[in-house]
N, C-alpha and C positions, 0 to 999 in steps of 0.2 A: 680395346686393352690395348697397350701402347707397352714395347718391349722395351727397357730402357739399353739392350745392347745394340739398338736398331737407330739412335740417335745421343746425340753427346749432351755430357752432364748440363750444360749448359740450356740445351732444349729444355732439359728436365726439369730444370730449375723452371727456367721461364713460365714453362705450362704449370706448374706447380704454386708459383707467388701467382699466376692470374686464376686460379683457385681459390687461395686465400684471400684476394681480391675481391673473388665475388662470394665470399664465403658456402664455395660449395666442398661438399666433403669429398674424400679420395678413399678408393679399396685399392692396398697396395700389397702386392705380393715380396715378402721380404725374408733376406738371407741372415737368418741369427748368426751368434760369435759361433757355434757350435758346428753352424753348415747345414743346419734344416730350416725347411721353408714356412714360413708361417703365413698367411691371408688376415688383414685388417681393414677396418674400414676408419679411417682418423681425419679429424676438424683440425687443418693446420691451422695453428697460432702463431706461430714465429721461423722463424731461422737462425742460427747460430753456428756458429765454429768452434769448434772441441781446440784445444791447447796443439791436438796434432795436428791441424791442419785439417779436421773433416767438416765437411757441413752435413750439418744438422738439421733435421726437421723435429720441430718442438708441436705436439699434438695434441692432440685427446683423441684418446682408444673410444670409440665406442662400445663396444667390447664390456671394458672395464669401468670407465667413465672416468679412468684417471691421466692425466699429461704423462706424457712417454715422449720418448725421442729417438729419429729413427736414423743413421746416416745413408747420406743420400746416394752412397758408391755401392752399398747393400740392396738395396728398390733393384728386382727384377723385373717386374713389371707394374702399372696401374691403372688404372680406368678413375675419371673423375667423372662425378654425379652432378645431375642439371638439378637435385635436390637443394634444400638449405642447412645450414646447419640446428642438430635437435639437441645436442647437450648444452647446459648453461655453462656459461662462458666464468673462468674465476673469478673473485673480487678483485678488485685493482689492488687494494689493502692486504690483503693475501701476500707474505714473501714469497718471495719466485728463488726455488731455488737451481741452484746451479752447479752442482757438484763438479770439479774440475773442467768446468767451460769457461772459455772466454769469449765475449758475446763484442761483437760488432755493430757498433750503432754508424748508419749510414743516413745522415738528411738528406733528402729530397724535394722537391715540389709535389705533392700530392698529385696534380696533371699529368707526370712524367709516366709518359709509355713504361710499357712494362721492361721491354730490352735493355732500353735506358739506366732502369733502376739494377737488372742483372748486372751489367756496367759497372755500374756505380760500388757493387757488393762486390762483384771480381778485385777492381782497381784496390777498395779497402782491404781482403785478405791478403793481396801481392803487398799491401806496404807493410 
């Protein structure tokens, strides 16, 4: 288990992007808006930026099977599993709802290393 207080948000984001690339589920401990903590196992699908500038993790929640979002800065700890995703992916033709979300599209070669992708995402966020 990794505690986010012991690493930079860039390191956390890099590790979560690697989990997405490998299609490995992640168990997170997350602080809700009301201050309570919850533990969820998620299957990451995407990363988006809110209009407020927060990095959001879009993922399928294994408990409910629903697509949810979690703010990166509210993660307390996480564990990346070695198993594969088990939830059926939403169909590509299903409408993607993003109420109040702004997406940042970053194009990069498929073989670009993860750290370079994180740097491109950071540059896009700064723009």
